C-alpha atoms as an extended CHARMM CRD file, in Angstrom:
* protein
*
       161  EXT
         1         1  UNK       CA              0.0000000000        0.0000000000        0.0000000000  PROA      1               0.0000000000
         2         2  UNK       CA              1.1280000000        3.5420000000       -0.6270000000  PROA      2               0.0000000000
         3         3  UNK       CA              2.1820000000        5.6310000000        2.3030000000  PROA      3               0.0000000000
         4         4  UNK       CA              0.1810000000        8.7910000000        3.0420000000  PROA      4               0.0000000000
         5         5  UNK       CA              1.6440000000       12.1510000000        3.8950000000  PROA      5               0.0000000000
         6         6  UNK       CA              2.0130000000       12.3180000000        7.6610000000  PROA      6               0.0000000000
         7         7  UNK       CA              2.2330000000       15.7100000000        9.3390000000  PROA      7               0.0000000000
         8         8  UNK       CA              5.2960000000       16.7710000000       11.2910000000  PROA      8               0.0000000000
         9         9  UNK       CA              3.4430000000       15.8430000000       14.4820000000  PROA      9               0.0000000000
        10        10  UNK       CA              3.1560000000       12.2780000000       13.1590000000  PROA      10              0.0000000000
        11        11  UNK       CA             -0.6340000000       12.3140000000       12.8480000000  PROA      11              0.0000000000
        12        12  UNK       CA             -3.0860000000       12.7730000000       10.0100000000  PROA      12              0.0000000000
        13        13  UNK       CA             -5.9510000000       15.2550000000       10.0390000000  PROA      13              0.0000000000
        14        14  UNK       CA             -9.5360000000       14.1010000000        9.4050000000  PROA      14              0.0000000000
        15        15  UNK       CA             -9.1930000000       15.4590000000        5.8440000000  PROA      15              0.0000000000
        16        16  UNK       CA             -5.9900000000       13.4510000000        5.2650000000  PROA      16              0.0000000000
        17        17  UNK       CA             -7.6000000000       10.3280000000        6.7330000000  PROA      17              0.0000000000
        18        18  UNK       CA            -10.5860000000       10.7880000000        4.4070000000  PROA      18              0.0000000000
        19        19  UNK       CA             -8.1930000000       10.9770000000        1.4420000000  PROA      19              0.0000000000
        20        20  UNK       CA             -6.5310000000        7.7300000000        2.5230000000  PROA      20              0.0000000000
        21        21  UNK       CA             -9.9330000000        6.0430000000        2.9020000000  PROA      21              0.0000000000
        22        22  UNK       CA            -10.9900000000        7.2810000000       -0.5550000000  PROA      22              0.0000000000
        23        23  UNK       CA             -7.7950000000        5.8750000000       -2.0590000000  PROA      23              0.0000000000
        24        24  UNK       CA             -8.3570000000        2.4830000000       -0.4530000000  PROA      24              0.0000000000
        25        25  UNK       CA            -12.0650000000        2.2750000000       -1.2470000000  PROA      25              0.0000000000
        26        26  UNK       CA            -11.1700000000        2.9600000000       -4.8930000000  PROA      26              0.0000000000
        27        27  UNK       CA             -8.6170000000        0.1140000000       -4.9480000000  PROA      27              0.0000000000
        28        28  UNK       CA            -10.3620000000       -2.9270000000       -3.4460000000  PROA      28              0.0000000000
        29        29  UNK       CA             -7.9850000000       -5.3290000000       -5.2270000000  PROA      29              0.0000000000
        30        30  UNK       CA             -5.4370000000       -4.3860000000       -2.5210000000  PROA      30              0.0000000000
        31        31  UNK       CA             -7.5330000000       -5.8880000000        0.2830000000  PROA      31              0.0000000000
        32        32  UNK       CA            -10.7450000000       -7.5990000000       -0.9370000000  PROA      32              0.0000000000
        33        33  UNK       CA             -9.3530000000      -11.1200000000       -0.4650000000  PROA      33              0.0000000000
        34        34  UNK       CA             -9.1140000000      -10.4270000000        3.2770000000  PROA      34              0.0000000000
        35        35  UNK       CA            -12.8560000000       -9.7710000000        3.7850000000  PROA      35              0.0000000000
        36        36  UNK       CA            -14.6420000000      -12.3150000000        5.9830000000  PROA      36              0.0000000000
        37        37  UNK       CA            -18.2240000000      -12.5550000000        7.2190000000  PROA      37              0.0000000000
        38        38  UNK       CA            -19.0150000000      -13.4910000000       10.8020000000  PROA      38              0.0000000000
        39        39  UNK       CA            -22.5900000000      -14.2190000000       11.9180000000  PROA      39              0.0000000000
        40        40  UNK       CA            -21.5120000000      -13.6460000000       15.5580000000  PROA      40              0.0000000000
        41        41  UNK       CA            -20.6520000000       -9.9760000000       14.9890000000  PROA      41              0.0000000000
        42        42  UNK       CA            -18.8910000000       -7.4950000000       12.7610000000  PROA      42              0.0000000000
        43        43  UNK       CA            -15.6860000000       -8.9100000000       11.3500000000  PROA      43              0.0000000000
        44        44  UNK       CA            -12.7180000000       -6.5360000000       11.4150000000  PROA      44              0.0000000000
        45        45  UNK       CA             -9.0170000000       -6.6440000000       10.6830000000  PROA      45              0.0000000000
        46        46  UNK       CA             -6.2700000000       -4.0480000000       10.8490000000  PROA      46              0.0000000000
        47        47  UNK       CA             -4.9240000000       -4.0530000000        7.2920000000  PROA      47              0.0000000000
        48        48  UNK       CA             -2.2790000000       -1.3240000000        7.4990000000  PROA      48              0.0000000000
        49        49  UNK       CA             -0.2440000000        0.4860000000       10.1220000000  PROA      49              0.0000000000
        50        50  UNK       CA              2.2340000000        3.2960000000        9.6440000000  PROA      50              0.0000000000
        51        51  UNK       CA              3.7740000000        5.9930000000       11.7620000000  PROA      51              0.0000000000
        52        52  UNK       CA              0.8480000000        8.0110000000       12.9780000000  PROA      52              0.0000000000
        53        53  UNK       CA             -2.1260000000        6.1250000000       11.5590000000  PROA      53              0.0000000000
        54        54  UNK       CA             -3.8100000000        2.7490000000       10.9930000000  PROA      54              0.0000000000
        55        55  UNK       CA             -6.4130000000        1.3300000000        8.6200000000  PROA      55              0.0000000000
        56        56  UNK       CA             -9.1040000000       -1.2630000000        9.4080000000  PROA      56              0.0000000000
        57        57  UNK       CA            -11.3610000000       -3.2940000000        7.1320000000  PROA      57              0.0000000000
        58        58  UNK       CA            -14.8360000000       -4.1450000000        8.4900000000  PROA      58              0.0000000000
        59        59  UNK       CA            -17.6070000000       -6.3400000000        7.1050000000  PROA      59              0.0000000000
        60        60  UNK       CA            -21.1860000000       -6.1140000000        8.3110000000  PROA      60              0.0000000000
        61        61  UNK       CA            -23.9910000000       -8.6270000000        7.9950000000  PROA      61              0.0000000000
        62        62  UNK       CA            -27.5640000000       -7.2850000000        8.2260000000  PROA      62              0.0000000000
        63        63  UNK       CA            -28.3140000000       -5.9280000000       11.7010000000  PROA      63              0.0000000000
        64        64  UNK       CA            -24.7040000000       -5.7370000000       12.9200000000  PROA      64              0.0000000000
        65        65  UNK       CA            -23.5960000000       -2.5080000000       14.5950000000  PROA      65              0.0000000000
        66        66  UNK       CA            -20.8570000000       -0.9190000000       16.6660000000  PROA      66              0.0000000000
        67        67  UNK       CA            -23.0430000000        0.5970000000       19.3650000000  PROA      67              0.0000000000
        68        68  UNK       CA            -22.3140000000        4.1670000000       20.4510000000  PROA      68              0.0000000000
        69        69  UNK       CA            -18.5720000000        4.7090000000       20.9060000000  PROA      69              0.0000000000
        70        70  UNK       CA            -15.7970000000        7.2650000000       20.5500000000  PROA      70              0.0000000000
        71        71  UNK       CA            -12.2330000000        6.7750000000       19.3400000000  PROA      71              0.0000000000
        72        72  UNK       CA            -10.4070000000        8.2010000000       22.3360000000  PROA      72              0.0000000000
        73        73  UNK       CA             -7.9720000000       10.8690000000       21.2300000000  PROA      73              0.0000000000
        74        74  UNK       CA             -7.9140000000        9.6700000000       17.6210000000  PROA      74              0.0000000000
        75        75  UNK       CA             -9.3870000000       11.3990000000       14.5880000000  PROA      75              0.0000000000
        76        76  UNK       CA            -10.9380000000        9.1200000000       12.0050000000  PROA      76              0.0000000000
        77        77  UNK       CA            -12.6050000000        8.5680000000        8.6840000000  PROA      77              0.0000000000
        78        78  UNK       CA            -14.5880000000        5.7220000000        7.1840000000  PROA      78              0.0000000000
        79        79  UNK       CA            -15.9310000000        4.9240000000        3.7730000000  PROA      79              0.0000000000
        80        80  UNK       CA            -18.3930000000        2.3520000000        2.4880000000  PROA      80              0.0000000000
        81        81  UNK       CA            -17.2240000000        0.1520000000       -0.3660000000  PROA      81              0.0000000000
        82        82  UNK       CA            -20.2350000000       -2.1650000000       -0.7580000000  PROA      82              0.0000000000
        83        83  UNK       CA            -23.7170000000       -1.8620000000        0.6280000000  PROA      83              0.0000000000
        84        84  UNK       CA            -24.7300000000        0.9990000000        2.8970000000  PROA      84              0.0000000000
        85        85  UNK       CA            -24.3960000000        1.8300000000        6.5770000000  PROA      85              0.0000000000
        86        86  UNK       CA            -26.3620000000        4.0800000000        8.8960000000  PROA      86              0.0000000000
        87        87  UNK       CA            -24.4370000000        6.4830000000       11.1170000000  PROA      87              0.0000000000
        88        88  UNK       CA            -26.2550000000        7.5710000000       14.2710000000  PROA      88              0.0000000000
        89        89  UNK       CA            -25.0500000000       10.6140000000       16.2110000000  PROA      89              0.0000000000
        90        90  UNK       CA            -26.4430000000       12.3680000000       19.2600000000  PROA      90              0.0000000000
        91        91  UNK       CA            -25.6820000000       16.0910000000       18.8820000000  PROA      91              0.0000000000
        92        92  UNK       CA            -24.6510000000       17.5850000000       22.1900000000  PROA      92              0.0000000000
        93        93  UNK       CA            -24.8970000000       14.1460000000       23.7980000000  PROA      93              0.0000000000
        94        94  UNK       CA            -28.4830000000       14.6480000000       24.9440000000  PROA      94              0.0000000000
        95        95  UNK       CA            -30.6870000000       15.0990000000       21.8840000000  PROA      95              0.0000000000
        96        96  UNK       CA            -32.5350000000       12.3690000000       20.0540000000  PROA      96              0.0000000000
        97        97  UNK       CA            -30.2170000000       10.3940000000       17.7590000000  PROA      97              0.0000000000
        98        98  UNK       CA            -29.9090000000       11.6140000000       14.1860000000  PROA      98              0.0000000000
        99        99  UNK       CA            -29.4220000000        8.9400000000       11.5280000000  PROA      99              0.0000000000
       100       100  UNK       CA            -27.7820000000        9.4660000000        8.1550000000  PROA      100             0.0000000000
       101       101  UNK       CA            -27.1910000000        6.9540000000        5.3860000000  PROA      101             0.0000000000
       102       102  UNK       CA            -23.5850000000        6.3500000000        4.3120000000  PROA      102             0.0000000000
       103       103  UNK       CA            -23.8810000000        4.8010000000        0.8470000000  PROA      103             0.0000000000
       104       104  UNK       CA            -21.2800000000        3.0270000000       -1.2450000000  PROA      104             0.0000000000
       105       105  UNK       CA            -18.6620000000        5.6140000000       -2.2200000000  PROA      105             0.0000000000
       106       106  UNK       CA            -19.4430000000        7.9610000000        0.6970000000  PROA      106             0.0000000000
       107       107  UNK       CA            -16.7500000000        8.9060000000        3.2250000000  PROA      107             0.0000000000
       108       108  UNK       CA            -17.2260000000       10.4630000000        6.6690000000  PROA      108             0.0000000000
       109       109  UNK       CA            -14.3930000000       12.1330000000        8.6030000000  PROA      109             0.0000000000
       110       110  UNK       CA            -14.3260000000       13.2960000000       12.2270000000  PROA      110             0.0000000000
       111       111  UNK       CA            -12.0990000000       14.6300000000       14.9660000000  PROA      111             0.0000000000
       112       112  UNK       CA            -11.1010000000       13.1070000000       18.3110000000  PROA      112             0.0000000000
       113       113  UNK       CA            -13.8060000000       12.1780000000       20.8460000000  PROA      113             0.0000000000
       114       114  UNK       CA            -16.4910000000       11.9850000000       18.1380000000  PROA      114             0.0000000000
       115       115  UNK       CA            -19.3040000000        9.6660000000       19.2830000000  PROA      115             0.0000000000
       116       116  UNK       CA            -21.3850000000        7.6280000000       16.8550000000  PROA      116             0.0000000000
       117       117  UNK       CA            -23.0570000000        4.2720000000       16.2410000000  PROA      117             0.0000000000
       118       118  UNK       CA            -22.5400000000        2.6700000000       12.8320000000  PROA      118             0.0000000000
       119       119  UNK       CA            -24.8380000000       -0.1120000000       11.6630000000  PROA      119             0.0000000000
       120       120  UNK       CA            -25.9370000000       -2.1730000000        8.7080000000  PROA      120             0.0000000000
       121       121  UNK       CA            -29.6950000000       -1.5940000000        8.8060000000  PROA      121             0.0000000000
       122       122  UNK       CA            -30.3020000000       -3.4620000000        5.5510000000  PROA      122             0.0000000000
       123       123  UNK       CA            -32.3630000000       -6.6170000000        5.8350000000  PROA      123             0.0000000000
       124       124  UNK       CA            -30.7260000000       -8.5470000000        3.0270000000  PROA      124             0.0000000000
       125       125  UNK       CA            -27.3140000000       -7.1850000000        2.0890000000  PROA      125             0.0000000000
       126       126  UNK       CA            -23.7700000000       -7.1980000000        3.3840000000  PROA      126             0.0000000000
       127       127  UNK       CA            -21.7460000000       -4.0060000000        3.7840000000  PROA      127             0.0000000000
       128       128  UNK       CA            -17.9740000000       -3.5530000000        3.6750000000  PROA      128             0.0000000000
       129       129  UNK       CA            -16.1570000000       -0.4470000000        4.9050000000  PROA      129             0.0000000000
       130       130  UNK       CA            -12.6380000000        0.9210000000        5.3460000000  PROA      130             0.0000000000
       131       131  UNK       CA            -11.7270000000        2.9280000000        8.4870000000  PROA      131             0.0000000000
       132       132  UNK       CA             -8.5960000000        4.9860000000        9.2490000000  PROA      132             0.0000000000
       133       133  UNK       CA             -7.5280000000        6.4620000000       12.5980000000  PROA      133             0.0000000000
       134       134  UNK       CA             -4.7510000000        8.8190000000       13.6270000000  PROA      134             0.0000000000
       135       135  UNK       CA             -3.0640000000        8.3840000000       15.9410000000  PROA      135             0.0000000000
       136       136  UNK       CA             -3.7360000000        4.6280000000       15.9820000000  PROA      136             0.0000000000
       137       137  UNK       CA             -6.5330000000        3.6640000000       18.3650000000  PROA      137             0.0000000000
       138       138  UNK       CA             -5.4320000000        3.0780000000       21.9430000000  PROA      138             0.0000000000
       139       139  UNK       CA             -8.7460000000        3.4230000000       23.8000000000  PROA      139             0.0000000000
       140       140  UNK       CA            -12.4440000000        3.7100000000       23.0780000000  PROA      140             0.0000000000
       141       141  UNK       CA            -15.3490000000        4.5890000000       25.3200000000  PROA      141             0.0000000000
       142       142  UNK       CA            -18.6760000000        2.8240000000       24.7920000000  PROA      142             0.0000000000
       143       143  UNK       CA            -21.9590000000        4.5800000000       25.5800000000  PROA      143             0.0000000000
       144       144  UNK       CA            -25.5680000000        3.6210000000       26.2020000000  PROA      144             0.0000000000
       145       145  UNK       CA            -28.3030000000        5.8850000000       24.8830000000  PROA      145             0.0000000000
       146       146  UNK       CA            -30.7050000000        6.6590000000       27.7230000000  PROA      146             0.0000000000
       147       147  UNK       CA            -33.7430000000        8.9620000000       27.6640000000  PROA      147             0.0000000000
       148       148  UNK       CA            -31.4350000000       11.6630000000       29.0650000000  PROA      148             0.0000000000
       149       149  UNK       CA            -28.7350000000       11.1580000000       26.4410000000  PROA      149             0.0000000000
       150       150  UNK       CA            -25.4710000000        9.2730000000       26.2120000000  PROA      150             0.0000000000
       151       151  UNK       CA            -24.1510000000        7.5550000000       29.3510000000  PROA      151             0.0000000000
       152       152  UNK       CA            -20.6700000000        6.0110000000       29.6250000000  PROA      152             0.0000000000
       153       153  UNK       CA            -20.9910000000        2.2200000000       29.7030000000  PROA      153             0.0000000000
       154       154  UNK       CA            -17.3850000000        0.9940000000       29.4330000000  PROA      154             0.0000000000
       155       155  UNK       CA            -13.8870000000        1.8570000000       28.3280000000  PROA      155             0.0000000000
       156       156  UNK       CA            -11.8470000000       -0.4910000000       26.1370000000  PROA      156             0.0000000000
       157       157  UNK       CA             -8.1460000000       -0.6100000000       25.3830000000  PROA      157             0.0000000000
       158       158  UNK       CA             -6.4000000000       -1.9970000000       22.3300000000  PROA      158             0.0000000000
       159       159  UNK       CA             -5.9970000000       -5.3330000000       24.1130000000  PROA      159             0.0000000000
       160       160  UNK       CA             -9.7930000000       -5.7220000000       23.7780000000  PROA      160             0.0000000000
       161       161  UNK       CA             -9.6770000000       -5.7230000000       19.9630000000  PROA      161             0.0000000000
């Protein structure tokens, strides 16, 4: 895989991560043979690491989701290659969740501490996506959505993935 331009601080901005995701979603021959499907939950694999960033490949069967989570201090971007995903966000942490469709070819980018839930809401189709994070993920916080908004449920470290 080609190496992206890394800033002097050793991290990529959300815009740079989105460019890397676009490059990879446009060149599936580089990684398509690695895709797996798992009826027990989303399948994921780290497919690239470099100084300052990492890239993950995720496949989604119908109904599979991440649940609400952040990415610790990492910025990120993700793009859908096949199928479509729904991204749910809770603006301000206490409003009703807003859902937007992320279709094949779409890319979303975000800064650190961004909280969302990503899911394959389709009833009969698989989705595949590429995700990039900078710096590489070291911790994530999981949240429950209560009537009052998002509530911290758990914190995970990289040993949990």
